[in-house]
MITOR-144777 format. One record per residue (C-alpha): residue in three letters; chain; z, x, y; residue number from 1. Coordinates in nm, 3 decimals. Layout:
BEGIN
<atom><res>ALA</res><chain>A</chain><pz>Z</pz><px>X</px><py>Y</py><n>NUM</n></atom>
...
END
This chain:
BEGIN
<atom><res>MET</res><chain>A</chain><pz>-1.635</pz><px>-2.237</px><py>-3.569</py><n>1</n></atom>
<atom><res>ALA</res><chain>A</chain><pz>-1.504</pz><px>-2.465</px><py>-3.295</py><n>2</n></atom>
<atom><res>ALA</res><chain>A</chain><pz>-1.170</pz><px>-2.606</px><py>-3.187</py><n>3</n></atom>
<atom><res>ALA</res><chain>A</chain><pz>-1.163</pz><px>-2.943</px><py>-3.013</py><n>4</n></atom>
<atom><res>SER</res><chain>A</chain><pz>-0.935</pz><px>-3.065</px><py>-2.737</py><n>5</n></atom>
<atom><res>GLY</res><chain>A</chain><pz>-1.065</pz><px>-3.392</px><py>-2.602</py><n>6</n></atom>
<atom><res>SER</res><chain>A</chain><pz>-1.430</pz><px>-3.324</px><py>-2.519</py><n>7</n></atom>
<atom><res>VAL</res><chain>A</chain><pz>-1.393</pz><px>-2.943</px><py>-2.511</py><n>8</n></atom>
<atom><res>LEU</res><chain>A</chain><pz>-1.541</pz><px>-2.742</px><py>-2.795</py><n>9</n></atom>
<atom><res>LEU</res><chain>A</chain><pz>-1.421</pz><px>-2.382</px><py>-2.806</py><n>10</n></atom>
<atom><res>GLN</res><chain>A</chain><pz>-1.656</pz><px>-2.149</px><py>-2.991</py><n>11</n></atom>
<atom><res>ARG</res><chain>A</chain><pz>-1.494</pz><px>-1.844</px><py>-3.146</py><n>12</n></atom>
<atom><res>CYS</res><chain>A</chain><pz>-1.584</pz><px>-1.514</px><py>-3.308</py><n>13</n></atom>
<atom><res>ILE</res><chain>A</chain><pz>-1.349</pz><px>-1.392</px><py>-3.585</py><n>14</n></atom>
<atom><res>VAL</res><chain>A</chain><pz>-1.272</pz><px>-1.044</px><py>-3.718</py><n>15</n></atom>
<atom><res>SER</res><chain>A</chain><pz>-1.090</pz><px>-1.108</px><py>-4.044</py><n>16</n></atom>
<atom><res>PRO</res><chain>A</chain><pz>-0.813</pz><px>-0.885</px><py>-4.177</py><n>17</n></atom>
<atom><res>ALA</res><chain>A</chain><pz>-0.903</pz><px>-0.650</px><py>-4.461</py><n>18</n></atom>
<atom><res>GLY</res><chain>A</chain><pz>-0.601</pz><px>-0.766</px><py>-4.663</py><n>19</n></atom>
<atom><res>ARG</res><chain>A</chain><pz>-0.363</pz><px>-1.063</px><py>-4.664</py><n>20</n></atom>
<atom><res>HIS</res><chain>A</chain><pz>-0.356</pz><px>-1.250</px><py>-4.332</py><n>21</n></atom>
<atom><res>SER</res><chain>A</chain><pz>0.001</pz><px>-1.245</px><py>-4.193</py><n>22</n></atom>
<atom><res>ALA</res><chain>A</chain><pz>-0.052</pz><px>-1.230</px><py>-3.814</py><n>23</n></atom>
<atom><res>SER</res><chain>A</chain><pz>-0.309</pz><px>-1.336</px><py>-3.553</py><n>24</n></atom>
<atom><res>LEU</res><chain>A</chain><pz>-0.432</pz><px>-1.205</px><py>-3.217</py><n>25</n></atom>
<atom><res>ILE</res><chain>A</chain><pz>-0.618</pz><px>-1.416</px><py>-2.960</py><n>26</n></atom>
<atom><res>PHE</res><chain>A</chain><pz>-0.831</pz><px>-1.193</px><py>-2.731</py><n>27</n></atom>
<atom><res>LEU</res><chain>A</chain><pz>-0.975</pz><px>-1.364</px><py>-2.421</py><n>28</n></atom>
<atom><res>HIS</res><chain>A</chain><pz>-1.288</pz><px>-1.232</px><py>-2.249</py><n>29</n></atom>
<atom><res>GLY</res><chain>A</chain><pz>-1.347</pz><px>-1.182</px><py>-1.877</py><n>30</n></atom>
<atom><res>SER</res><chain>A</chain><pz>-1.546</pz><px>-1.417</px><py>-1.651</py><n>31</n></atom>
<atom><res>GLY</res><chain>A</chain><pz>-1.909</pz><px>-1.472</px><py>-1.750</py><n>32</n></atom>
<atom><res>ASP</res><chain>A</chain><pz>-1.871</pz><px>-1.310</px><py>-2.093</py><n>33</n></atom>
<atom><res>SER</res><chain>A</chain><pz>-1.826</pz><px>-1.463</px><py>-2.440</py><n>34</n></atom>
<atom><res>GLY</res><chain>A</chain><pz>-1.608</pz><px>-1.403</px><py>-2.744</py><n>35</n></atom>
<atom><res>LYS</res><chain>A</chain><pz>-1.900</pz><px>-1.241</px><py>-2.925</py><n>36</n></atom>
<atom><res>GLY</res><chain>A</chain><pz>-1.981</pz><px>-1.033</px><py>-2.617</py><n>37</n></atom>
<atom><res>LEU</res><chain>A</chain><pz>-1.626</pz><px>-0.901</px><py>-2.594</py><n>38</n></atom>
<atom><res>GLN</res><chain>A</chain><pz>-1.615</pz><px>-0.820</px><py>-2.966</py><n>39</n></atom>
<atom><res>ARG</res><chain>A</chain><pz>-1.943</pz><px>-0.626</px><py>-2.934</py><n>40</n></atom>
<atom><res>TRP</res><chain>A</chain><pz>-1.824</pz><px>-0.442</px><py>-2.621</py><n>41</n></atom>
<atom><res>ILE</res><chain>A</chain><pz>-1.504</pz><px>-0.331</px><py>-2.795</py><n>42</n></atom>
<atom><res>LYS</res><chain>A</chain><pz>-1.709</pz><px>-0.218</px><py>-3.097</py><n>43</n></atom>
<atom><res>GLU</res><chain>A</chain><pz>-1.935</pz><px>-0.011</px><py>-2.869</py><n>44</n></atom>
<atom><res>VAL</res><chain>A</chain><pz>-1.638</pz><px>0.157</px><py>-2.698</py><n>45</n></atom>
<atom><res>LEU</res><chain>A</chain><pz>-1.442</pz><px>0.228</px><py>-3.019</py><n>46</n></atom>
<atom><res>LYS</res><chain>A</chain><pz>-1.755</pz><px>0.295</px><py>-3.233</py><n>47</n></atom>
<atom><res>GLN</res><chain>A</chain><pz>-1.604</pz><px>0.042</px><py>-3.475</py><n>48</n></atom>
<atom><res>ASP</res><chain>A</chain><pz>-1.449</pz><px>-0.305</px><py>-3.470</py><n>49</n></atom>
<atom><res>LEU</res><chain>A</chain><pz>-1.092</pz><px>-0.347</px><py>-3.356</py><n>50</n></atom>
<atom><res>ALA</res><chain>A</chain><pz>-0.966</pz><px>-0.442</px><py>-3.702</py><n>51</n></atom>
<atom><res>PHE</res><chain>A</chain><pz>-0.644</pz><px>-0.445</px><py>-3.903</py><n>52</n></atom>
<atom><res>GLN</res><chain>A</chain><pz>-0.524</pz><px>-0.478</px><py>-4.260</py><n>53</n></atom>
<atom><res>HIS</res><chain>A</chain><pz>-0.320</pz><px>-0.795</px><py>-4.192</py><n>54</n></atom>
<atom><res>ILE</res><chain>A</chain><pz>-0.414</pz><px>-0.927</px><py>-3.845</py><n>55</n></atom>
<atom><res>LYS</res><chain>A</chain><pz>-0.692</pz><px>-1.180</px><py>-3.780</py><n>56</n></atom>
<atom><res>ILE</res><chain>A</chain><pz>-0.855</pz><px>-1.134</px><py>-3.437</py><n>57</n></atom>
<atom><res>ILE</res><chain>A</chain><pz>-0.991</pz><px>-1.444</px><py>-3.266</py><n>58</n></atom>
<atom><res>TYR</res><chain>A</chain><pz>-1.235</pz><px>-1.403</px><py>-2.976</py><n>59</n></atom>
<atom><res>PRO</res><chain>A</chain><pz>-1.286</pz><px>-1.752</px><py>-2.825</py><n>60</n></atom>
<atom><res>THR</res><chain>A</chain><pz>-1.557</pz><px>-1.830</px><py>-2.570</py><n>61</n></atom>
<atom><res>ALA</res><chain>A</chain><pz>-1.464</pz><px>-2.011</px><py>-2.249</py><n>62</n></atom>
<atom><res>PRO</res><chain>A</chain><pz>-1.662</pz><px>-2.332</px><py>-2.187</py><n>63</n></atom>
<atom><res>ALA</res><chain>A</chain><pz>-1.937</pz><px>-2.320</px><py>-1.925</py><n>64</n></atom>
<atom><res>ARG</res><chain>A</chain><pz>-1.824</pz><px>-2.472</px><py>-1.594</py><n>65</n></atom>
<atom><res>PRO</res><chain>A</chain><pz>-1.896</pz><px>-2.449</px><py>-1.220</py><n>66</n></atom>
<atom><res>TYR</res><chain>A</chain><pz>-1.732</pz><px>-2.136</px><py>-1.075</py><n>67</n></atom>
<atom><res>THR</res><chain>A</chain><pz>-1.654</pz><px>-2.125</px><py>-0.703</py><n>68</n></atom>
<atom><res>PRO</res><chain>A</chain><pz>-1.694</pz><px>-1.744</px><py>-0.657</py><n>69</n></atom>
<atom><res>LEU</res><chain>A</chain><pz>-2.054</pz><px>-1.795</px><py>-0.779</py><n>70</n></atom>
<atom><res>LYS</res><chain>A</chain><pz>-2.102</pz><px>-2.072</px><py>-0.517</py><n>71</n></atom>
<atom><res>GLY</res><chain>A</chain><pz>-2.061</pz><px>-2.335</px><py>-0.788</py><n>72</n></atom>
<atom><res>GLY</res><chain>A</chain><pz>-2.292</pz><px>-2.163</px><py>-1.035</py><n>73</n></atom>
<atom><res>ILE</res><chain>A</chain><pz>-2.226</pz><px>-2.231</px><py>-1.403</py><n>74</n></atom>
<atom><res>SER</res><chain>A</chain><pz>-2.038</pz><px>-1.958</px><py>-1.591</py><n>75</n></atom>
<atom><res>ASN</res><chain>A</chain><pz>-1.823</pz><px>-1.910</px><py>-1.901</py><n>76</n></atom>
<atom><res>VAL</res><chain>A</chain><pz>-1.483</pz><px>-1.889</px><py>-1.730</py><n>77</n></atom>
<atom><res>TRP</res><chain>A</chain><pz>-1.132</pz><px>-1.989</px><py>-1.839</py><n>78</n></atom>
<atom><res>PHE</res><chain>A</chain><pz>-1.057</pz><px>-2.154</px><py>-1.504</py><n>79</n></atom>
<atom><res>ASP</res><chain>A</chain><pz>-1.188</pz><px>-2.184</px><py>-1.150</py><n>80</n></atom>
<atom><res>ARG</res><chain>A</chain><pz>-1.084</pz><px>-1.964</px><py>-0.856</py><n>81</n></atom>
<atom><res>PHE</res><chain>A</chain><pz>-1.121</pz><px>-2.016</px><py>-0.484</py><n>82</n></atom>
<atom><res>LYS</res><chain>A</chain><pz>-1.209</pz><px>-1.646</px><py>-0.460</py><n>83</n></atom>
<atom><res>ILE</res><chain>A</chain><pz>-1.139</pz><px>-1.319</px><py>-0.641</py><n>84</n></atom>
<atom><res>SER</res><chain>A</chain><pz>-0.824</pz><px>-1.231</px><py>-0.450</py><n>85</n></atom>
<atom><res>ASN</res><chain>A</chain><pz>-0.452</pz><px>-1.214</px><py>-0.518</py><n>86</n></atom>
<atom><res>ASP</res><chain>A</chain><pz>-0.377</pz><px>-1.382</px><py>-0.186</py><n>87</n></atom>
<atom><res>CYS</res><chain>A</chain><pz>-0.501</pz><px>-1.739</px><py>-0.231</py><n>88</n></atom>
<atom><res>PRO</res><chain>A</chain><pz>-0.378</pz><px>-2.051</px><py>-0.416</py><n>89</n></atom>
<atom><res>GLU</res><chain>A</chain><pz>-0.443</pz><px>-2.092</px><py>-0.790</py><n>90</n></atom>
<atom><res>CYS</res><chain>A</chain><pz>-0.669</pz><px>-2.369</px><py>-0.920</py><n>91</n></atom>
<atom><res>LEU</res><chain>A</chain><pz>-0.389</pz><px>-2.500</px><py>-1.139</py><n>92</n></atom>
<atom><res>ASP</res><chain>A</chain><pz>-0.568</pz><px>-2.810</px><py>-1.270</py><n>93</n></atom>
<atom><res>SER</res><chain>A</chain><pz>-0.831</pz><px>-2.595</px><py>-1.438</py><n>94</n></atom>
<atom><res>ILE</res><chain>A</chain><pz>-0.573</pz><px>-2.341</px><py>-1.561</py><n>95</n></atom>
<atom><res>ASP</res><chain>A</chain><pz>-0.352</pz><px>-2.613</px><py>-1.709</py><n>96</n></atom>
<atom><res>GLY</res><chain>A</chain><pz>-0.644</pz><px>-2.784</px><py>-1.880</py><n>97</n></atom>
<atom><res>MET</res><chain>A</chain><pz>-0.741</pz><px>-2.459</px><py>-2.048</py><n>98</n></atom>
<atom><res>CYS</res><chain>A</chain><pz>-0.379</pz><px>-2.392</px><py>-2.147</py><n>99</n></atom>
<atom><res>GLN</res><chain>A</chain><pz>-0.400</pz><px>-2.713</px><py>-2.353</py><n>100</n></atom>
<atom><res>VAL</res><chain>A</chain><pz>-0.728</pz><px>-2.610</px><py>-2.517</py><n>101</n></atom>
<atom><res>LEU</res><chain>A</chain><pz>-0.583</pz><px>-2.268</px><py>-2.607</py><n>102</n></atom>
<atom><res>THR</res><chain>A</chain><pz>-0.261</pz><px>-2.430</px><py>-2.729</py><n>103</n></atom>
<atom><res>ASP</res><chain>A</chain><pz>-0.479</pz><px>-2.607</px><py>-2.987</py><n>104</n></atom>
<atom><res>LEU</res><chain>A</chain><pz>-0.601</pz><px>-2.264</px><py>-3.099</py><n>105</n></atom>
<atom><res>ILE</res><chain>A</chain><pz>-0.242</pz><px>-2.138</px><py>-3.137</py><n>106</n></atom>
<atom><res>ASP</res><chain>A</chain><pz>-0.151</pz><px>-2.458</px><py>-3.323</py><n>107</n></atom>
<atom><res>ASP</res><chain>A</chain><pz>-0.441</pz><px>-2.402</px><py>-3.565</py><n>108</n></atom>
<atom><res>GLU</res><chain>A</chain><pz>-0.294</pz><px>-2.063</px><py>-3.658</py><n>109</n></atom>
<atom><res>VAL</res><chain>A</chain><pz>0.055</pz><px>-2.209</px><py>-3.703</py><n>110</n></atom>
<atom><res>LYS</res><chain>A</chain><pz>-0.086</pz><px>-2.487</px><py>-3.924</py><n>111</n></atom>
<atom><res>SER</res><chain>A</chain><pz>-0.255</pz><px>-2.220</px><py>-4.137</py><n>112</n></atom>
<atom><res>GLY</res><chain>A</chain><pz>0.087</pz><px>-2.064</px><py>-4.206</py><n>113</n></atom>
<atom><res>ILE</res><chain>A</chain><pz>0.118</pz><px>-1.799</px><py>-3.931</py><n>114</n></atom>
<atom><res>LYS</res><chain>A</chain><pz>0.453</pz><px>-1.803</px><py>-3.752</py><n>115</n></atom>
<atom><res>LYS</res><chain>A</chain><pz>0.445</pz><px>-1.826</px><py>-3.371</py><n>116</n></atom>
<atom><res>ASN</res><chain>A</chain><pz>0.628</pz><px>-1.492</px><py>-3.344</py><n>117</n></atom>
<atom><res>ARG</res><chain>A</chain><pz>0.339</pz><px>-1.335</px><py>-3.540</py><n>118</n></atom>
<atom><res>ILE</res><chain>A</chain><pz>0.079</pz><px>-1.434</px><py>-3.278</py><n>119</n></atom>
<atom><res>LEU</res><chain>A</chain><pz>-0.028</pz><px>-1.215</px><py>-2.982</py><n>120</n></atom>
<atom><res>VAL</res><chain>A</chain><pz>-0.231</pz><px>-1.339</px><py>-2.685</py><n>121</n></atom>
<atom><res>GLY</res><chain>A</chain><pz>-0.412</pz><px>-1.127</px><py>-2.430</py><n>122</n></atom>
<atom><res>GLY</res><chain>A</chain><pz>-0.737</pz><px>-1.050</px><py>-2.259</py><n>123</n></atom>
<atom><res>PHE</res><chain>A</chain><pz>-0.956</pz><px>-0.857</px><py>-2.020</py><n>124</n></atom>
<atom><res>SER</res><chain>A</chain><pz>-0.964</pz><px>-0.940</px><py>-1.648</py><n>125</n></atom>
<atom><res>MET</res><chain>A</chain><pz>-0.960</pz><px>-1.322</px><py>-1.612</py><n>126</n></atom>
<atom><res>GLY</res><chain>A</chain><pz>-0.875</pz><px>-1.339</px><py>-1.984</py><n>127</n></atom>
<atom><res>GLY</res><chain>A</chain><pz>-0.555</pz><px>-1.141</px><py>-1.924</py><n>128</n></atom>
<atom><res>CYS</res><chain>A</chain><pz>-0.458</pz><px>-1.372</px><py>-1.639</py><n>129</n></atom>
<atom><res>MET</res><chain>A</chain><pz>-0.521</pz><px>-1.675</px><py>-1.863</py><n>130</n></atom>
<atom><res>ALA</res><chain>A</chain><pz>-0.308</pz><px>-1.518</px><py>-2.138</py><n>131</n></atom>
<atom><res>MET</res><chain>A</chain><pz>-0.017</pz><px>-1.464</px><py>-1.898</py><n>132</n></atom>
<atom><res>HIS</res><chain>A</chain><pz>-0.030</pz><px>-1.830</px><py>-1.791</py><n>133</n></atom>
<atom><res>LEU</res><chain>A</chain><pz>-0.053</pz><px>-1.942</px><py>-2.154</py><n>134</n></atom>
<atom><res>ALA</res><chain>A</chain><pz>0.237</pz><px>-1.730</px><py>-2.280</py><n>135</n></atom>
<atom><res>TYR</res><chain>A</chain><pz>0.481</pz><px>-1.720</px><py>-1.989</py><n>136</n></atom>
<atom><res>ARG</res><chain>A</chain><pz>0.443</pz><px>-2.085</px><py>-1.888</py><n>137</n></atom>
<atom><res>LYS</res><chain>A</chain><pz>0.374</pz><px>-2.259</px><py>-2.220</py><n>138</n></atom>
<atom><res>HIS</res><chain>A</chain><pz>0.446</pz><px>-2.033</px><py>-2.520</py><n>139</n></atom>
<atom><res>GLN</res><chain>A</chain><pz>0.734</pz><px>-1.796</px><py>-2.452</py><n>140</n></atom>
<atom><res>ASP</res><chain>A</chain><pz>0.792</pz><px>-1.758</px><py>-2.828</py><n>141</n></atom>
<atom><res>VAL</res><chain>A</chain><pz>0.473</pz><px>-1.564</px><py>-2.906</py><n>142</n></atom>
<atom><res>ALA</res><chain>A</chain><pz>0.503</pz><px>-1.201</px><py>-3.020</py><n>143</n></atom>
<atom><res>GLY</res><chain>A</chain><pz>0.366</pz><px>-1.048</px><py>-2.701</py><n>144</n></atom>
<atom><res>VAL</res><chain>A</chain><pz>0.104</pz><px>-1.053</px><py>-2.426</py><n>145</n></atom>
<atom><res>PHE</res><chain>A</chain><pz>-0.153</pz><px>-0.798</px><py>-2.310</py><n>146</n></atom>
<atom><res>ALA</res><chain>A</chain><pz>-0.350</pz><px>-0.788</px><py>-1.987</py><n>147</n></atom>
<atom><res>LEU</res><chain>A</chain><pz>-0.629</pz><px>-0.534</px><py>-1.925</py><n>148</n></atom>
<atom><res>SER</res><chain>A</chain><pz>-0.760</pz><px>-0.502</px><py>-1.565</py><n>149</n></atom>
<atom><res>SER</res><chain>A</chain><pz>-0.588</pz><px>-0.831</px><py>-1.478</py><n>150</n></atom>
<atom><res>PHE</res><chain>A</chain><pz>-0.370</pz><px>-0.977</px><py>-1.203</py><n>151</n></atom>
<atom><res>LEU</res><chain>A</chain><pz>-0.176</pz><px>-1.285</px><py>-1.097</py><n>152</n></atom>
<atom><res>ASN</res><chain>A</chain><pz>-0.197</pz><px>-1.441</px><py>-0.752</py><n>153</n></atom>
<atom><res>LYS</res><chain>A</chain><pz>0.095</pz><px>-1.369</px><py>-0.517</py><n>154</n></atom>
<atom><res>ALA</res><chain>A</chain><pz>0.232</pz><px>-1.725</px><py>-0.546</py><n>155</n></atom>
<atom><res>SER</res><chain>A</chain><pz>0.140</pz><px>-1.770</px><py>-0.914</py><n>156</n></atom>
<atom><res>ALA</res><chain>A</chain><pz>0.286</pz><px>-2.058</px><py>-1.114</py><n>157</n></atom>
<atom><res>VAL</res><chain>A</chain><pz>0.377</pz><px>-1.792</px><py>-1.374</py><n>158</n></atom>
<atom><res>TYR</res><chain>A</chain><pz>0.636</pz><px>-1.644</px><py>-1.137</py><n>159</n></atom>
<atom><res>GLN</res><chain>A</chain><pz>0.775</pz><px>-1.990</px><py>-1.061</py><n>160</n></atom>
<atom><res>ALA</res><chain>A</chain><pz>0.806</pz><px>-2.070</px><py>-1.433</py><n>161</n></atom>
<atom><res>LEU</res><chain>A</chain><pz>0.989</pz><px>-1.744</px><py>-1.506</py><n>162</n></atom>
<atom><res>GLN</res><chain>A</chain><pz>1.246</pz><px>-1.812</px><py>-1.235</py><n>163</n></atom>
<atom><res>LYS</res><chain>A</chain><pz>1.356</pz><px>-2.111</px><py>-1.447</py><n>164</n></atom>
<atom><res>ARG</res><chain>A</chain><pz>1.337</pz><px>-1.935</px><py>-1.782</py><n>165</n></atom>
<atom><res>ASP</res><chain>A</chain><pz>1.604</pz><px>-1.960</px><py>-2.048</py><n>166</n></atom>
<atom><res>GLY</res><chain>A</chain><pz>1.597</pz><px>-1.702</px><py>-2.326</py><n>167</n></atom>
<atom><res>ALA</res><chain>A</chain><pz>1.393</pz><px>-1.400</px><py>-2.428</py><n>168</n></atom>
<atom><res>LEU</res><chain>A</chain><pz>1.039</pz><px>-1.344</px><py>-2.303</py><n>169</n></atom>
<atom><res>PRO</res><chain>A</chain><pz>0.741</pz><px>-1.187</px><py>-2.481</py><n>170</n></atom>
<atom><res>GLU</res><chain>A</chain><pz>0.676</pz><px>-0.822</px><py>-2.398</py><n>171</n></atom>
<atom><res>LEU</res><chain>A</chain><pz>0.375</pz><px>-0.741</px><py>-2.178</py><n>172</n></atom>
<atom><res>PHE</res><chain>A</chain><pz>0.131</pz><px>-0.452</px><py>-2.233</py><n>173</n></atom>
<atom><res>GLN</res><chain>A</chain><pz>-0.074</pz><px>-0.391</px><py>-1.918</py><n>174</n></atom>
<atom><res>CYS</res><chain>A</chain><pz>-0.349</pz><px>-0.138</px><py>-1.835</py><n>175</n></atom>
<atom><res>HIS</res><chain>A</chain><pz>-0.556</pz><px>-0.095</px><py>-1.520</py><n>176</n></atom>
<atom><res>GLY</res><chain>A</chain><pz>-0.816</pz><px>0.156</px><py>-1.398</py><n>177</n></atom>
<atom><res>THR</res><chain>A</chain><pz>-0.733</pz><px>0.332</px><py>-1.073</py><n>178</n></atom>
<atom><res>ALA</res><chain>A</chain><pz>-1.100</pz><px>0.312</px><py>-0.962</py><n>179</n></atom>
<atom><res>ASP</res><chain>A</chain><pz>-1.134</pz><px>-0.064</px><py>-1.023</py><n>180</n></atom>
<atom><res>GLU</res><chain>A</chain><pz>-1.314</pz><px>-0.209</px><py>-0.719</py><n>181</n></atom>
<atom><res>LEU</res><chain>A</chain><pz>-1.334</pz><px>-0.571</px><py>-0.840</py><n>182</n></atom>
<atom><res>VAL</res><chain>A</chain><pz>-0.970</pz><px>-0.625</px><py>-0.942</py><n>183</n></atom>
<atom><res>LEU</res><chain>A</chain><pz>-0.775</pz><px>-0.369</px><py>-0.744</py><n>184</n></atom>
<atom><res>HIS</res><chain>A</chain><pz>-0.530</pz><px>-0.141</px><py>-0.925</py><n>185</n></atom>
<atom><res>SER</res><chain>A</chain><pz>-0.266</pz><px>-0.238</px><py>-0.667</py><n>186</n></atom>
<atom><res>TRP</res><chain>A</chain><pz>-0.300</pz><px>-0.607</px><py>-0.767</py><n>187</n></atom>
<atom><res>GLY</res><chain>A</chain><pz>-0.226</pz><px>-0.518</px><py>-1.129</py><n>188</n></atom>
<atom><res>GLU</res><chain>A</chain><pz>0.068</pz><px>-0.299</px><py>-1.024</py><n>189</n></atom>
<atom><res>GLU</res><chain>A</chain><pz>0.214</pz><px>-0.573</px><py>-0.807</py><n>190</n></atom>
<atom><res>THR</res><chain>A</chain><pz>0.179</pz><px>-0.826</px><py>-1.091</py><n>191</n></atom>
<atom><res>ASN</res><chain>A</chain><pz>0.361</pz><px>-0.591</px><py>-1.326</py><n>192</n></atom>
<atom><res>SER</res><chain>A</chain><pz>0.644</pz><px>-0.526</px><py>-1.078</py><n>193</n></atom>
<atom><res>ARG</res><chain>A</chain><pz>0.694</pz><px>-0.897</px><py>-1.014</py><n>194</n></atom>
<atom><res>LEU</res><chain>A</chain><pz>0.703</pz><px>-0.980</px><py>-1.384</py><n>195</n></atom>
<atom><res>LYS</res><chain>A</chain><pz>0.945</pz><px>-0.695</px><py>-1.452</py><n>196</n></atom>
<atom><res>SER</res><chain>A</chain><pz>1.176</pz><px>-0.823</px><py>-1.175</py><n>197</n></atom>
<atom><res>LEU</res><chain>A</chain><pz>1.172</pz><px>-1.165</px><py>-1.346</py><n>198</n></atom>
<atom><res>GLY</res><chain>A</chain><pz>1.290</pz><px>-1.026</px><py>-1.679</py><n>199</n></atom>
<atom><res>VAL</res><chain>A</chain><pz>0.969</pz><px>-0.934</px><py>-1.861</py><n>200</n></atom>
<atom><res>ASN</res><chain>A</chain><pz>0.987</pz><px>-0.614</px><py>-2.067</py><n>201</n></atom>
<atom><res>THR</res><chain>A</chain><pz>0.668</pz><px>-0.436</px><py>-1.968</py><n>202</n></atom>
<atom><res>LYS</res><chain>A</chain><pz>0.493</pz><px>-0.103</px><py>-1.923</py><n>203</n></atom>
<atom><res>PHE</res><chain>A</chain><pz>0.205</pz><px>-0.048</px><py>-1.680</py><n>204</n></atom>
<atom><res>HIS</res><chain>A</chain><pz>-0.055</pz><px>0.208</px><py>-1.789</py><n>205</n></atom>
<atom><res>SER</res><chain>A</chain><pz>-0.266</pz><px>0.347</px><py>-1.501</py><n>206</n></atom>
<atom><res>LEU</res><chain>A</chain><pz>-0.601</pz><px>0.482</px><py>-1.620</py><n>207</n></atom>
<atom><res>PRO</res><chain>A</chain><pz>-0.730</pz><px>0.753</px><py>-1.382</py><n>208</n></atom>
<atom><res>GLY</res><chain>A</chain><pz>-1.091</pz><px>0.712</px><py>-1.269</py><n>209</n></atom>
<atom><res>LEU</res><chain>A</chain><pz>-1.155</pz><px>0.397</px><py>-1.476</py><n>210</n></atom>
<atom><res>TYR</res><chain>A</chain><pz>-1.353</pz><px>0.117</px><py>-1.310</py><n>211</n></atom>
<atom><res>HIS</res><chain>A</chain><pz>-1.347</pz><px>-0.254</px><py>-1.410</py><n>212</n></atom>
<atom><res>GLU</res><chain>A</chain><pz>-1.414</pz><px>-0.173</px><py>-1.773</py><n>213</n></atom>
<atom><res>LEU</res><chain>A</chain><pz>-1.263</pz><px>-0.089</px><py>-2.110</py><n>214</n></atom>
<atom><res>SER</res><chain>A</chain><pz>-1.206</pz><px>0.267</px><py>-2.233</py><n>215</n></atom>
<atom><res>LYS</res><chain>A</chain><pz>-1.151</pz><px>0.417</px><py>-2.576</py><n>216</n></atom>
<atom><res>GLY</res><chain>A</chain><pz>-0.810</pz><px>0.559</px><py>-2.480</py><n>217</n></atom>
<atom><res>GLU</res><chain>A</chain><pz>-0.699</pz><px>0.222</px><py>-2.346</py><n>218</n></atom>
<atom><res>LEU</res><chain>A</chain><pz>-0.804</pz><px>0.039</px><py>-2.662</py><n>219</n></atom>
<atom><res>GLU</res><chain>A</chain><pz>-0.634</pz><px>0.299</px><py>-2.882</py><n>220</n></atom>
<atom><res>LYS</res><chain>A</chain><pz>-0.311</pz><px>0.251</px><py>-2.682</py><n>221</n></atom>
<atom><res>LEU</res><chain>A</chain><pz>-0.351</pz><px>-0.125</px><py>-2.722</py><n>222</n></atom>
<atom><res>LYS</res><chain>A</chain><pz>-0.403</pz><px>-0.093</px><py>-3.098</py><n>223</n></atom>
<atom><res>SER</res><chain>A</chain><pz>-0.083</pz><px>0.111</px><py>-3.135</py><n>224</n></atom>
<atom><res>TRP</res><chain>A</chain><pz>0.110</pz><px>-0.145</px><py>-2.930</py><n>225</n></atom>
<atom><res>ILE</res><chain>A</chain><pz>-0.031</pz><px>-0.432</px><py>-3.137</py><n>226</n></atom>
<atom><res>LEU</res><chain>A</chain><pz>0.102</pz><px>-0.267</px><py>-3.453</py><n>227</n></atom>
<atom><res>THR</res><chain>A</chain><pz>0.450</pz><px>-0.231</px><py>-3.301</py><n>228</n></atom>
<atom><res>LYS</res><chain>A</chain><pz>0.453</pz><px>-0.605</px><py>-3.223</py><n>229</n></atom>
<atom><res>LEU</res><chain>A</chain><pz>0.280</pz><px>-0.721</px><py>-3.544</py><n>230</n></atom>
<atom><res>PRO</res><chain>A</chain><pz>0.371</pz><px>-0.466</px><py>-3.811</py><n>231</n></atom>
<atom><res>GLY</res><chain>A</chain><pz>0.244</pz><px>-0.497</px><py>-4.166</py><n>232</n></atom>
<atom><res>GLU</res><chain>A</chain><pz>0.470</pz><px>-0.652</px><py>-4.424</py><n>233</n></atom>
<atom><res>THR</res><chain>A</chain><pz>0.538</pz><px>-0.324</px><py>-4.605</py><n>234</n></atom>
<atom><res>GLU</res><chain>A</chain><pz>0.605</pz><px>0.031</px><py>-4.489</py><n>235</n></atom>
<atom><res>GLY</res><chain>A</chain><pz>0.322</pz><px>0.277</px><py>-4.490</py><n>236</n></atom>
<atom><res>GLN</res><chain>A</chain><pz>0.029</pz><px>0.037</px><py>-4.480</py><n>237</n></atom>
<atom><res>ASN</res><chain>A</chain><pz>-0.293</pz><px>0.219</px><py>-4.408</py><n>238</n></atom>
<atom><res>GLU</res><chain>A</chain><pz>-0.423</pz><px>0.072</px><py>-4.083</py><n>239</n></atom>
END
């Protein structure tokens, strides 16, 4: 399956709901990965798919593009970065272009009958950063946002957008390993504190000893949070 925005084709991997589709979740992978790769990784960690009775999970794949931290090497990334650091400018042109491509994905779900407040967006590492840009700058009416091992730059356009906000903001679920050496735990903590100070309802889950990776406990926490934001249509559904 592919979604088009101009010349961009976005491949996606889908985990369909077991029952009637009444909500959707867009899960964005980290740099250099793919939607299928993320779905497989989650399945390996959980020993089963992340799956629900009523929620469709969409794992899109970022288009291949030159990536500056790889000295211009081609990689599947949501946007470019000058370097992997929280203390440098954002490459906003590439972020904004991808926001439009992912907006098409959200629009596809709305056209299929899913209300915007029944859609969650989130991701791992760069995918979590992309999700925060997408939701807090462009789609403040989604059900919620999650960011796993992710961060925003110190002068992020997300913070600037939230200073001008008007109305309620989607809740943020954030997790980060204390032993992460690629995306420092302190960067995630600082991101969470800044967002909280700008009116975002959020909890920051520190995961002792976890590196730049996913864990079973983290994904189980995420699954519980997803169900609080996108509950089934009737009480007592067996998830």
